[in-house]
Phi, psi and omega in degrees: 000132179300146183299321181297319178296313179301316179299316179298319179293320178290327175297323176297321176303312181298317179300313182289329173298314179297321178296317179298317179297315180300316180291320181299318183265004178068031179275097187277077182250124178308151184085318177268344185222095189304311183259059189293338185242030177246158177297148180205168174245134184303323181296327178296320180290329174296316179298315179300319182299320179288321180295323180296334177298334175296323176297318179302310180297318180297313182289329175293315178300319179296326179290340181262336185218114182302333181293339181274341185303313180302326178293315178299319179294320178296318179296318179294321177297318178295327176297315178299314179296320178296316178296319178299319178299316178297316181301328181268356190281153172292330180298316177293314180304326183289340180259357179272147174280155183305129179084357180293129183286142175256357182301326179298326179290320177293323179297318180289323175298318178296323178297316179293323176297321179294321176299314177302315182298315180296313180297321178296316178298318178295321180293312182291330181269006185297329181284341179270347183280000000 
C-alpha cells in the first residue's frame, strides 16, 4: 500500500479519535463536533463517541489491509450523504434560531467530502504510484 494512502487512513484514525473524545466530554468544538451550536443531550454524545470508535477501527484496518479500503471509502461517502441529509432536514431547521447560519455544517460536511475525495484518489492512483 502506498505510504500516502496509509498516512491518510491513519490521519483519519487520529481525527476520529479526537472526535470521539470531543463527543464523550461534550467539547463542542467545530470540526470535531459538526453540529457544535445546536441543542443536544449529553447521553447522545456519549453514544456518538462510542459509535465513532467503529470508524477508528475501520480506518486502522484499512491502513493495514488494502482490501478494507473500499469499505472505509464507502462508509465515509455514506457519512457525507448522511450529513448532507441532516443539513437539509426540517429536523435541523427546527432547532436553529431564526437567522442561524447553516454554512458551518456544510463547510464541515465539505471537509469530510474532501477527505473522501483525497483518499479515493490515492486509492485509485495506487497502481500508478
